Residue frames as a rotation matrix with the C-alpha (Angstrom) as fourth column:
UNK 1
0.242 -0.899 0.366 118.68
-0.844 -0.381 -0.378 126.47
0.479 -0.218 -0.851 98.30
UNK 2
0.312 -0.195 -0.930 120.58
0.147 0.977 -0.155 123.46
0.939 -0.089 0.333 99.34
UNK 3
0.916 0.128 -0.381 121.49
0.368 0.111 0.923 122.58
0.160 -0.986 0.055 102.95
UNK 4
0.000 -0.985 -0.171 125.18
0.997 -0.014 0.078 123.39
-0.079 -0.171 0.982 102.59
UNK 5
-0.475 -0.088 0.876 124.37
0.381 -0.917 0.115 126.95
0.793 0.388 0.469 101.45
UNK 6
0.621 0.753 0.220 121.94
0.042 -0.312 0.949 127.32
0.783 -0.580 -0.225 104.35
UNK 7
0.675 -0.493 -0.549 124.65
0.719 0.275 0.638 126.16
-0.164 -0.825 0.540 106.83
UNK 8
-0.359 -0.855 0.373 127.06
0.904 -0.418 -0.088 128.54
0.231 0.306 0.923 105.26
UNK 9
-0.079 0.431 0.899 124.60
0.086 -0.896 0.437 131.44
0.993 0.112 0.033 105.59
UNK 10
0.895 0.411 -0.176 124.22
0.199 -0.013 0.980 130.46
0.400 -0.912 -0.094 109.26
UNK 11
0.258 -0.874 -0.412 127.92
0.954 0.163 0.253 130.61
-0.154 -0.458 0.875 109.76
UNK 12
-0.650 -0.385 0.655 127.94
0.548 -0.835 0.053 134.07
0.527 0.393 0.754 108.21
UNK 13
-0.621 0.524 -0.583 125.04
0.456 -0.364 -0.812 135.09
-0.638 -0.770 -0.013 110.66
UNK 14
-0.888 0.448 -0.101 122.81
-0.382 -0.599 0.704 136.04
0.254 0.664 0.703 107.70
UNK 15
-0.423 0.870 0.252 119.10
-0.412 0.063 -0.909 136.05
-0.807 -0.488 0.332 108.64
UNK 16
-0.048 0.427 -0.903 118.42
-0.978 0.163 0.130 134.82
0.203 0.889 0.410 105.00
UNK 17
-0.828 -0.303 -0.471 119.33
-0.273 0.953 -0.133 131.36
0.489 0.018 -0.872 106.38
UNK 18
-0.769 0.623 0.141 116.29
0.050 0.280 -0.959 131.35
-0.637 -0.730 -0.247 108.72
UNK 19
0.055 0.779 -0.624 114.10
-0.857 -0.284 -0.430 132.44
-0.512 0.559 0.652 105.82
UNK 20
-0.260 -0.184 -0.948 115.46
-0.803 0.586 0.106 129.52
0.536 0.789 -0.300 103.76
UNK 21
-0.997 -0.064 0.052 114.97
-0.082 0.767 -0.637 127.11
0.001 -0.639 -0.769 106.70
UNK 22
-0.409 0.912 -0.031 111.44
-0.248 -0.144 -0.958 128.20
-0.878 -0.384 0.285 107.15
UNK 23
0.071 0.458 -0.886 110.74
-0.982 -0.121 -0.142 127.89
-0.173 0.881 0.441 103.41
UNK 24
-0.409 -0.373 -0.833 112.32
-0.650 0.760 -0.022 124.47
0.641 0.532 -0.553 103.09
UNK 25
-0.736 -0.005 -0.677 111.41
0.334 0.867 -0.369 122.74
0.589 -0.497 -0.637 106.45
UNK 26
-0.833 0.422 0.359 108.66
-0.554 -0.624 -0.552 124.88
-0.009 -0.658 0.753 107.97
UNK 27
0.187 0.961 -0.203 105.76
-0.892 0.253 0.374 122.74
0.411 0.111 0.905 106.99
UNK 28
0.016 -0.204 -0.979 107.62
0.194 0.961 -0.197 119.53
0.981 -0.187 0.055 108.07
UNK 29
-0.927 -0.360 -0.110 108.46
0.164 -0.123 -0.979 121.14
0.338 -0.925 0.173 111.54
UNK 30
-0.461 0.810 0.362 104.79
-0.884 -0.454 -0.112 122.33
0.073 -0.372 0.925 111.90
UNK 31
0.279 0.568 -0.774 103.62
-0.496 0.776 0.390 118.81
0.822 0.275 0.498 111.10
UNK 32
-0.329 -0.460 -0.825 105.90
0.417 0.713 -0.564 117.23
0.847 -0.529 -0.043 113.79
UNK 33
-0.991 -0.075 0.111 104.99
-0.061 -0.484 -0.873 119.83
0.120 -0.872 0.475 116.40
UNK 34
-0.240 0.971 -0.007 101.33
-0.933 -0.228 0.277 119.64
0.267 0.073 0.961 115.59
UNK 35
0.166 0.313 -0.935 101.29
-0.236 0.933 0.271 115.88
0.957 0.176 0.229 115.85
UNK 36
-0.611 -0.497 -0.616 102.90
0.508 0.351 -0.787 116.00
0.608 -0.793 0.038 119.21
UNK 37
-0.987 0.102 -0.122 101.05
0.012 -0.718 -0.696 119.05
-0.158 -0.688 0.708 120.75
UNK 38
-0.413 0.881 0.231 97.74
0.889 0.335 0.313 118.83
0.198 0.334 -0.921 119.06
UNK 39
0.460 0.449 -0.766 97.51
0.635 -0.769 -0.069 122.56
-0.620 -0.455 -0.639 119.49
UNK 40
0.613 -0.145 0.777 98.06
0.724 -0.291 -0.626 125.00
0.317 0.946 -0.073 116.62
UNK 41
0.824 -0.281 0.492 99.41
-0.308 -0.951 -0.028 127.89
0.475 -0.128 -0.870 118.66
UNK 42
0.610 -0.646 0.459 101.81
-0.299 0.348 0.888 125.75
-0.734 -0.679 0.019 120.72
UNK 43
0.528 -0.326 0.784 102.96
0.707 0.680 -0.194 124.20
-0.470 0.657 0.589 117.54
UNK 44
0.684 -0.203 0.701 103.73
0.437 -0.655 -0.616 127.46
0.585 0.727 -0.359 115.91
UNK 45
0.805 -0.476 0.354 105.60
-0.592 -0.607 0.530 128.70
-0.037 -0.636 -0.771 118.95
UNK 46
0.508 -0.636 0.580 107.68
0.149 0.729 0.669 125.51
-0.848 -0.254 0.465 118.87
UNK 47
0.575 -0.248 0.779 108.47
0.818 0.172 -0.549 125.98
0.002 0.953 0.302 115.21
UNK 48
0.803 -0.245 0.543 109.48
-0.122 -0.960 -0.253 129.51
0.583 0.137 -0.801 115.89
UNK 49
0.695 -0.556 0.455 111.65
-0.593 -0.086 0.801 128.37
-0.407 -0.826 -0.389 118.80
UNK 50
0.645 -0.464 0.607 113.19
0.554 0.831 0.046 125.81
-0.525 0.307 0.794 116.45
UNK 51
0.685 -0.361 0.633 114.44
0.442 -0.485 -0.755 128.61
0.579 0.797 -0.173 114.23
UNK 52
0.646 -0.445 0.620 116.00
-0.671 -0.718 0.184 130.33
0.363 -0.535 -0.763 117.17
UNK 53
0.663 -0.475 0.579 117.50
-0.142 0.680 0.719 126.94
-0.735 -0.559 0.383 118.43
UNK 54
0.653 -0.440 0.616 119.08
0.756 0.431 -0.493 126.46
-0.049 0.787 0.615 114.93
UNK 55
0.684 -0.360 0.635 120.33
-0.041 -0.887 -0.459 130.06
0.729 0.288 -0.621 114.90
UNK 56
0.625 -0.438 0.646 121.93
-0.780 -0.343 0.523 129.63
-0.007 -0.831 -0.556 118.40
UNK 57
0.535 -0.486 0.691 123.54
-0.113 0.770 0.628 126.18
-0.837 -0.414 0.357 117.74
UNK 58
0.331 -0.485 0.809 124.89
0.923 0.345 -0.171 126.73
-0.196 0.804 0.562 114.26
UNK 59
-0.119 -0.844 -0.523 127.75
-0.074 0.532 -0.843 127.69
0.990 -0.062 -0.126 114.62
UNK 60
-0.188 -0.982 -0.027 129.47
-0.860 0.151 0.487 126.02
-0.474 0.115 -0.873 116.37
UNK 61
-0.063 0.145 0.987 127.68
0.109 0.984 -0.138 122.84
-0.992 0.099 -0.078 115.25
UNK 62
-0.429 -0.072 -0.901 127.82
-0.891 -0.128 0.435 121.86
-0.147 0.989 -0.010 111.46
UNK 63
0.124 0.548 0.827 125.29
-0.360 0.802 -0.477 119.19
-0.925 -0.239 0.297 111.00
UNK 64
-0.878 -0.428 0.213 125.63
0.000 0.446 0.895 116.57
-0.478 0.786 -0.392 108.10
UNK 65
-0.568 0.777 0.271 121.92
0.733 0.327 0.597 116.40
0.375 0.538 -0.755 107.68
UNK 66
-0.956 0.184 0.227 120.24
-0.260 -0.890 -0.374 119.80
0.134 -0.416 0.899 108.26
UNK 67
-0.135 0.974 -0.182 116.74
-0.522 0.086 0.849 118.23
0.842 0.210 0.497 107.84
UNK 68
0.231 0.154 -0.961 117.24
0.614 0.743 0.266 115.77
0.755 -0.651 0.077 110.60
UNK 69
-0.783 -0.555 -0.282 118.97
0.576 -0.475 -0.665 118.44
0.235 -0.683 0.691 112.81
UNK 70
-0.735 0.585 0.342 115.99
-0.539 -0.811 0.228 120.82
0.411 -0.017 0.911 112.38
UNK 71
0.108 0.882 -0.458 113.47
-0.287 0.469 0.835 118.07
0.952 0.041 0.303 112.85
UNK 72
-0.148 -0.262 -0.954 115.21
0.760 0.586 -0.279 116.81
0.632 -0.766 0.112 116.09
UNK 73
-0.996 -0.086 0.025 115.19
0.056 -0.821 -0.568 120.42
0.069 -0.564 0.823 117.53
UNK 74
-0.457 0.886 0.076 111.49
-0.654 -0.392 0.647 120.65
0.603 0.246 0.759 116.76
UNK 75
0.175 0.507 -0.844 110.66
0.038 0.853 0.521 117.41
0.984 -0.123 0.130 118.10
UNK 76
-0.488 -0.524 -0.698 112.61
0.746 0.164 -0.646 117.94
0.453 -0.836 0.310 121.30
UNK 77
-0.950 0.208 0.233 111.00
-0.264 -0.933 -0.244 121.42
0.167 -0.293 0.941 121.81
UNK 78
-0.096 0.981 -0.171 107.48
-0.616 0.077 0.784 119.88
0.782 0.180 0.597 121.18
UNK 79
0.095 0.194 -0.976 108.03
0.450 0.867 0.216 117.12
0.888 -0.459 -0.005 123.59
UNK 80
-0.827 -0.446 -0.342 109.31
0.523 -0.389 -0.758 119.51
0.205 -0.806 0.555 126.27
UNK 81
-0.781 0.583 0.225 106.27
-0.559 -0.813 0.162 121.68
0.277 0.001 0.961 125.66
UNK 82
0.004 0.755 -0.655 103.97
-0.226 0.639 0.735 118.65
0.974 0.145 0.173 125.64
UNK 83
-0.237 -0.141 -0.961 105.28
0.774 0.570 -0.275 117.60
0.587 -0.809 -0.027 129.16
UNK 84
-0.988 -0.139 -0.064 104.92
0.152 -0.827 -0.541 121.03
0.022 -0.544 0.839 130.35
UNK 85
-0.521 0.853 0.017 101.29
-0.732 -0.457 0.506 121.29
0.439 0.251 0.863 129.12
UNK 86
0.423 0.804 -0.418 100.14
-0.446 0.586 0.677 117.86
0.789 -0.100 0.606 130.42
UNK 87
-0.654 -0.735 0.177 102.19
-0.482 0.226 -0.846 117.61
0.583 -0.639 -0.502 133.65
UNK 88
-0.771 0.362 0.524 98.96
-0.384 0.392 -0.836 116.60
-0.508 -0.846 -0.163 135.49
UNK 89
0.394 0.892 -0.221 96.79
-0.724 0.153 -0.672 115.51
-0.566 0.425 0.707 132.56
UNK 90
-0.340 -0.372 0.863 96.84
0.264 0.844 0.468 112.69
-0.902 0.387 -0.189 129.96
UNK 91
0.084 0.261 -0.962 96.86
-0.877 -0.439 -0.196 113.55
-0.473 0.860 0.192 126.29
UNK 92
0.461 0.236 0.855 95.78
-0.075 0.971 -0.228 110.31
-0.884 0.041 0.465 124.70
UNK 93
0.958 -0.062 -0.281 97.13
-0.285 -0.077 -0.955 111.23
0.038 0.995 -0.092 121.23
UNK 94
0.269 -0.947 -0.175 100.73
-0.677 -0.056 -0.734 111.17
0.686 0.316 -0.656 122.05
UNK 95
-0.208 -0.308 0.928 100.77
-0.924 0.373 -0.083 109.06
-0.321 -0.875 -0.362 125.21
UNK 96
0.766 0.468 0.442 99.07
-0.296 0.866 -0.403 106.14
-0.571 0.178 0.801 123.32
UNK 97
0.807 -0.484 -0.338 101.79
-0.310 0.139 -0.940 106.21
0.502 0.864 -0.038 120.76
UNK 98
-0.186 -0.941 0.283 104.45
-0.759 -0.045 -0.650 106.08
0.624 -0.336 -0.705 123.44
UNK 99
0.073 0.193 0.978 102.66
-0.819 0.572 -0.051 103.52
-0.570 -0.797 0.200 125.70
UNK 100
0.934 0.245 -0.262 102.64
-0.354 0.746 -0.564 101.17
0.057 0.620 0.783 122.64
UNK 101
0.354 -0.869 -0.345 106.39
-0.205 0.288 -0.936 101.09
0.913 0.402 -0.076 122.97
UNK 102
0.324 -0.132 0.937 106.56
-0.918 -0.283 0.278 100.85
0.228 -0.950 -0.213 126.75
UNK 103
0.868 0.032 0.496 106.65
-0.243 0.897 0.369 97.18
-0.433 -0.441 0.786 126.90
UNK 104
0.765 -0.612 0.202 109.70
0.539 0.436 -0.721 97.21
0.353 0.660 0.663 124.56
UNK 105
-0.102 -0.801 0.590 111.64
0.273 -0.593 -0.758 100.13
0.957 0.084 0.279 126.13
UNK 106
0.472 0.267 -0.840 112.42
0.881 -0.106 0.461 101.14
0.034 -0.958 -0.285 129.62
UNK 107
0.817 -0.232 0.528 113.42
-0.090 -0.955 -0.282 104.63
0.569 0.183 -0.802 130.65
UNK 108
0.273 -0.816 -0.509 116.96
0.912 0.387 -0.132 105.14
0.305 -0.428 0.851 131.87
UNK 109
0.957 0.177 0.230 118.35
0.107 -0.952 0.286 107.78
0.270 -0.249 -0.930 133.99
UNK 110
0.629 -0.776 -0.042 121.83
0.015 -0.042 0.999 106.94
-0.777 -0.629 -0.015 135.51
UNK 111
0.158 -0.656 -0.738 125.04
-0.897 -0.407 0.169 107.43
-0.412 0.636 -0.653 133.40
UNK 112
-0.788 -0.449 0.421 125.49
-0.278 0.870 0.407 103.73
-0.549 0.204 -0.810 133.13
UNK 113
-0.036 0.855 0.518 121.94
0.538 0.453 -0.711 103.31
-0.842 0.253 -0.476 131.92
UNK 114
0.625 0.316 -0.714 122.40
-0.315 -0.734 -0.601 106.14
-0.715 0.600 -0.359 129.46
UNK 115
-0.471 -0.835 -0.285 125.36
-0.759 0.218 0.614 104.18
-0.450 0.505 -0.736 127.94
UNK 116
-0.695 0.340 0.633 123.14
0.324 0.935 -0.147 101.20
-0.642 0.103 -0.760 127.75
UNK 117
0.367 0.892 -0.264 120.45
0.240 -0.365 -0.899 103.50
-0.899 0.267 -0.348 126.08
UNK 118
0.244 -0.385 -0.890 122.88
-0.833 -0.553 0.011 104.67
-0.496 0.739 -0.455 123.49
UNK 119
-0.886 -0.457 0.083 123.73
-0.363 0.793 0.489 101.01
-0.289 0.403 -0.868 122.59
UNK 120
-0.281 0.874 0.397 119.96
0.554 0.485 -0.676 100.27
-0.784 0.030 -0.621 122.54
UNK 121
0.383 0.410 -0.828 119.61
-0.384 -0.745 -0.546 103.03
-0.840 0.527 -0.127 120.03
UNK 122
-0.434 -0.621 -0.652 122.08
-0.879 0.133 0.459 101.48
-0.198 0.772 -0.603 117.78
UNK 123
-0.873 0.185 0.451 120.42
0.173 0.982 -0.068 98.01
-0.456 0.019 -0.890 118.23
UNK 124
0.092 0.994 -0.054 116.98
0.329 -0.082 -0.941 99.47
-0.940 0.069 -0.334 117.37
UNK 125
0.263 -0.030 -0.964 118.42
-0.780 -0.594 -0.195 101.24
-0.567 0.804 -0.180 114.25
UNK 126
-0.792 -0.610 -0.032 119.85
-0.541 0.678 0.498 97.85
-0.282 0.411 -0.867 113.38
UNK 127
-0.486 0.782 0.390 116.45
0.405 0.597 -0.693 96.32
-0.774 -0.179 -0.607 113.76
UNK 128
0.423 0.712 -0.560 114.80
-0.100 -0.578 -0.810 98.97
-0.901 0.398 -0.173 111.68
UNK 129
-0.305 -0.604 -0.736 117.37
-0.892 -0.089 0.443 98.44
-0.332 0.792 -0.512 108.88
UNK 130
-0.970 -0.165 0.180 116.27
-0.104 0.947 0.304 94.95
-0.220 0.276 -0.936 108.61
UNK 131
-0.169 0.983 0.073 112.54
0.195 0.106 -0.975 95.84
-0.966 -0.151 -0.210 108.19
UNK 132
-0.122 0.257 0.959 110.79
0.992 0.000 0.126 96.04
0.032 0.966 -0.255 104.86
UNK 133
-0.846 -0.257 0.468 110.59
0.374 -0.910 0.177 99.65
0.380 0.324 0.866 103.71
UNK 134
0.024 0.943 0.331 106.78
-0.070 -0.329 0.942 100.02
0.997 -0.046 0.058 104.39
UNK 135
0.562 0.238 -0.792 107.16
0.689 0.396 0.608 98.66
0.458 -0.887 0.058 107.93
UNK 136
-0.392 -0.773 -0.499 110.08
0.918 -0.361 -0.161 100.87
-0.056 -0.522 0.851 108.67
UNK 137
-0.781 0.207 0.589 108.21
0.049 -0.920 0.389 104.06
0.622 0.333 0.709 107.33
UNK 138
0.333 0.929 -0.161 105.11
0.182 0.104 0.978 103.04
0.925 -0.355 -0.135 109.32
UNK 139
0.352 -0.274 -0.895 107.18
0.921 0.273 0.279 102.65
0.168 -0.922 0.348 112.50
UNK 140
-0.709 -0.702 -0.066 108.99
0.704 -0.702 -0.107 105.93
0.029 -0.123 0.992 112.03
UNK 141
-0.536 0.606 0.587 105.92
-0.050 -0.718 0.695 107.90
0.843 0.343 0.415 111.08
UNK 142
0.522 0.799 -0.297 104.06
0.271 0.175 0.946 106.63
0.809 -0.575 -0.126 114.26
UNK 143
0.666 -0.228 -0.710 106.87
0.744 0.144 0.652 106.78
-0.047 -0.963 0.266 116.82
UNK 144
-0.552 -0.819 -0.160 109.09
0.807 -0.572 0.144 109.58
-0.210 -0.049 0.977 115.57
UNK 145
-0.906 0.158 0.393 106.67
0.060 -0.871 0.488 111.87
0.419 0.466 0.779 113.82
UNK 146
-0.808 0.589 -0.024 103.66
0.082 0.071 -0.994 110.88
-0.584 -0.805 -0.106 115.95
UNK 147
-0.661 0.614 -0.431 101.37
-0.667 -0.219 0.712 110.52
0.343 0.758 0.555 112.97
UNK 148
-0.045 0.818 0.573 97.93
-0.779 0.330 -0.533 108.95
-0.626 -0.470 0.622 113.58
UNK 149
-0.377 -0.038 0.925 97.00
0.266 0.953 0.147 105.56
-0.887 0.302 -0.349 112.14
UNK 150
0.605 0.753 0.261 94.77
0.541 -0.147 -0.828 107.26
-0.585 0.642 -0.496 109.72
UNK 151
0.722 -0.362 -0.589 97.41
-0.530 -0.837 -0.135 109.68
-0.445 0.409 -0.797 108.55
UNK 152
-0.461 -0.826 0.324 99.86
-0.486 0.540 0.687 106.84
-0.743 0.159 -0.650 107.99
UNK 153
-0.119 0.540 0.833 97.17
0.552 0.733 -0.396 104.91
-0.825 0.413 -0.386 106.13
UNK 154
0.892 0.419 -0.167 96.64
0.095 -0.536 -0.839 107.82
-0.441 0.732 -0.519 103.75
UNK 155
0.307 -0.834 -0.459 100.32
-0.844 -0.461 0.273 108.13
-0.439 0.304 -0.845 103.17
UNK 156
-0.654 -0.614 0.443 100.96
-0.449 0.785 0.427 104.41
-0.610 0.080 -0.789 102.57
UNK 157
-0.342 0.685 -0.644 97.64
-0.846 0.074 0.528 103.52
0.409 0.725 0.554 100.84
UNK 158
-0.812 0.102 -0.574 96.91
0.275 0.935 -0.223 100.95
0.514 -0.339 -0.788 103.58
UNK 159
0.336 0.929 0.158 93.94
0.194 -0.232 0.953 100.85
0.922 -0.290 -0.258 105.83
UNK 160
0.074 -0.270 0.960 94.24
-0.873 -0.483 -0.068 102.24
0.482 -0.833 -0.272 109.36
UNK 161
0.835 0.244 0.493 93.54
-0.495 0.725 0.480 98.72
-0.240 -0.644 0.726 110.67
UNK 162
0.808 -0.587 -0.050 96.24
0.344 0.539 -0.769 97.36
0.479 0.604 0.637 108.43
UNK 163
0.088 -0.752 0.653 98.65
-0.304 -0.645 -0.702 100.02
0.949 -0.137 -0.285 109.94
UNK 164
0.405 0.199 0.893 97.57
-0.909 -0.016 0.416 99.09
0.096 -0.980 0.174 113.47
UNK 165
0.970 -0.031 0.241 98.29
-0.022 0.976 0.215 95.36
-0.242 -0.214 0.946 112.89
UNK 166
0.605 -0.791 0.086 101.50
0.381 0.193 -0.904 95.90
0.699 0.580 0.419 111.13
UNK 167
0.021 -0.513 0.858 102.73
-0.687 -0.631 -0.361 98.16
0.726 -0.582 -0.366 114.09
UNK 168
0.562 0.212 0.799 101.78
-0.797 0.397 0.455 95.43
-0.221 -0.893 0.392 116.51
UNK 169
0.951 -0.308 0.015 103.69
0.302 0.920 -0.250 92.85
0.063 0.242 0.968 114.65
UNK 170
0.207 -0.899 0.385 106.75
0.106 -0.370 -0.923 95.13
0.973 0.232 0.019 114.34
UNK 171
0.210 -0.174 0.962 106.54
-0.902 -0.415 0.122 95.80
0.378 -0.893 -0.244 118.15
UNK 172
0.900 0.160 0.406 106.40
-0.332 0.855 0.398 92.12
-0.283 -0.493 0.823 118.74
UNK 173
0.695 -0.718 0.032 109.31
0.547 0.500 -0.672 91.35
0.466 0.485 0.740 116.52
UNK 174
0.133 -0.647 0.751 111.16
-0.373 -0.734 -0.567 94.38
0.918 -0.204 -0.339 118.18
UNK 175
0.577 0.171 0.799 110.42
-0.817 0.135 0.561 92.80
-0.012 -0.976 0.217 121.63
UNK 176
0.965 -0.190 0.183 111.76
0.193 0.981 0.005 89.42
-0.180 0.031 0.983 120.55
UNK 177
0.518 -0.797 0.310 114.85
0.314 -0.160 -0.936 91.06
0.796 0.582 0.167 119.00
UNK 178
0.174 -0.382 0.908 115.56
-0.676 -0.717 -0.172 92.93
0.716 -0.583 -0.383 122.10
UNK 179
0.760 0.267 0.592 114.97
-0.621 0.568 0.540 89.90
-0.192 -0.778 0.598 124.32
UNK 180
0.841 -0.540 0.041 117.41
0.519 0.784 -0.341 87.75
0.152 0.308 0.939 122.26
UNK 181
0.269 -0.801 0.534 119.88
0.155 -0.511 -0.845 90.56
0.951 0.310 -0.014 122.56
UNK 182
-0.236 -0.245 -0.940 119.58
0.892 0.329 -0.310 90.64
0.385 -0.912 0.141 126.29
UNK 183
-0.863 -0.091 0.498 118.23
-0.002 -0.983 -0.183 94.21
0.506 -0.159 0.848 126.49
UNK 184
-0.096 0.811 0.577 114.88
-0.960 -0.229 0.161 93.08
0.263 -0.539 0.800 128.01
UNK 185
-0.957 -0.280 0.078 113.86
-0.290 0.910 -0.295 90.08
0.012 -0.305 -0.952 129.84
């Protein structure tokens, strides 16, 4: 079933839409949640909460890209659960991936800083558009999907060490790109 049909079913409040979403995107959502949480039961709960989140938000929302919409809900729920689970602990799997980007990005909390963060998002998207496809895939798989170096290596046919080196180089280029744009000093 295509995404437009699924969205139409959601607008009709048909539970068949949730079955279709589970069938089409369930494995992807499980992978995202599992990579972030590193706990099967928490990941399953996050995926189930994703279906509820989609059900509650469509309508009124009508996403252009249902896969991205569902993945974003899963990722946000998994990150929220991750922070809840590790409030006083350190989970090296996800923290290490985020710490790799710390030197490039700062966290923002004020409204003015949120506007800058929105602009920064657009700048980073522009940077990613300029990368070779393999480097862009590696970057997104590591920092959006939270895949391990080994998983990315299996996906791309590169060695884990090569993935690590490529990510270090991309982060370095990103830091330079952001410095030249005046986003970091």
